[in-house]
N, C-alpha and C positions, 0 to 999 in steps of 0.2 A: 495783684497781678504784675508780673515783671514785664519788661519791654523786650524780652527775648524768648524764643521757644527752641531750646537746644536739642531736643531729641527727634520728635516725630516729623518736624518740618525740614530736616536735613535731606539733601539730595542723594540718590543712589550714586555709586561710584561710576556707573556707566553713562550717566547723563552729561556727557561731554559733547562739544560741538567743534567742528573744524571751521576756522574762520579764514576766508580769503578776500572778503569784501573790503575795499579800501576805506569806505566811510566808517565801517565798524572798527577797523584797525585804528583809525585816527581817534575815534571816540575812546577806545581802550588805552590809547597811548598817554596815560596820565597816572602817575604814582598814586594820587589820592583816589582815583576811580578804581585802581587795582586793589587798594586797601579796602575800599567799600565792598567790592566783590568778594575779597578774601574773608572779611568778617561775616558776610551773609552766608558764604559757603560753609564756614567752620561752625558758626553759632546758630545758623538757621534764621527763620523769620525774625525781623527786628523792626523797631520803630526808628524814625529819623532821630529822635532824642537819644536812643540807646547808641546808635552808630556815632552820633556827634560826641557823646561822652567818651566812648572808647578811643576815637581817633583824635580827639582834641581839636575838632573843627566846628565852626559855627553851624547851627542847624540849617540856616539858609543856604550855606555852601553845600551841605550834604544833600539837601533837597534838589538843588540845581544839578549836581552831578548824578543823582539818581534819575533825574529826568533825562539826562543825556544817555545814561546806560539803558534806560527803558526804551528810548527811541531806537537803540540798536538791538533790542530784544534780549538783553543780557540780564535785566531784572524786571520785576513787575510788582505792582501794588496788589496786596491781598486784604481780605476783610479783617477787621480787628477781632481777635478771638474773644474779647470781652465786650464787644459792641460799642466801645468808646470811639466815636467818630472824630474826636479831637486829636487822636493819634493816627499817624500815617504809617502803616505797616508795609514792609517790603520783603521780597525774597529773591534769591538768585535763580535764574532759569536753567543754569548748567552747573555741573560740579567742576568742570575744567574746560579750558580753552586749548585747542590744538591748532598749531600753525602748519600750513601745507607748503613745504618748500620755501623758496625765496620770494615768491610772489611775482617773479619776473614773467612767468608764462601767462599771467593775467594782465600784463601791460605795465608800462613804466609807473603809472599812478599807484598801482597796487604794490609794486616793488618799493616805491618811496614810502608808502604808508607802512609796509612791513618793517622797513628799516627804522622808521620813527617808533613803531611799537616796540621793537626789540631793544632799542636804546633806552626807552622809558622803562621797560621791564628790568633792564640791567640796573638802572638807578633805583627802582623799587626794591630789588633784591638787596642792594647795598644798604638802603635805608632800614630794611627789615633786620639785617645782620647787625647794624649799629644799635638798633633798639634792643636786640638780644645782648650785645656787649654792655649796654648801659645797665641791664638787669643782672648781668652775670655775677657781680659781687654779692647779690642778695640770694642767689640760687642755692638750694641745698647741695652739699658736696657731691652726692651721687648724680645729680643732674649736670653739674659743672663738668664732672669727669666723663659723663656719657656723651657730651656734645663734641663735635669734631668739625674741623675745616681742613680738608685734605685735597691735594691736587697731584696729578701725574701727567706727564707728557709721554704718549705711546707712539710708536711708529707703526701705522696701520694703513691699509688701503681703504678707500671709501666703502667698499663692500664689507670689509672686516669691521669698520666702525659701526655700520648699520646693524650688523649681526650682534655686536657687543651691546648696543643700545636695546635691542630686542630682549636680550638676556637680562639686562638690568631692569627693564620695565616689567618683565615677568616676576622678578624678585619683589619689586614694589607692589605689584598686584597681589601677590601672596600675602604680603604684610598688610595690605588694605583689608583683606578678608579677615586676618587675625585681629586687626584693630577694631573691626566691626563688632566684635563680641563684647567690647568694653562699654559700660554705661557711663554717663557723664559724671555720676557721683561716686564712681569706683575709686577707692583710695589709690593715690600714686599715678593716676592716668592724667596726662596733660597733652595738649596739642603739640605736635612736633613738625617743624618745617623741613621738607626734603626738597632741595633744588638740584636738579640734575642738568648739567650742561656739557655738551661735547662739541668741539669746534676745531678747525685747523689752527695750529699753534704758529704764531709769528713772533720771533724774538725781537 
């Protein structure tokens, strides 16, 4: 029995939650906790040992961070599928986290927590991209050629920016549906990270 359940335990794409609570944002504002959430969402239910091996962190540290995430309702313990109580199994409670605005309308504490989370998320994205760059020389040519890092600066109103993001999110949703037909053992199918950011440009 492996320490992951990659298929049936995965979350549906609509199991997302909008977070505005300052305490939850502060708990999430940690690159290691974001990685733990990420591996649970992508790979399904896993043991502490499996997460520890994937992330290169001590099991004790993983257990601590899982406890913090559980306190925020972001992960939860599940029964061992093989009845082995020596292993601690966990799952993510949502497929994605959505942020609502800047947090300012919920008070200064929320705005500060939102800023902390966003800065931590930016660091998490950077670390993920660096892990990709470390592996890039080993990737098959077709994968290396398919990957991209692109940026543009557009002149838009706030309303136009919101409209553009709605269109882009619809494209992502269509591809989520297409990706859902792939099985884990289908040849050539691998997890792909898509990070979409849009913000005012300051030179």
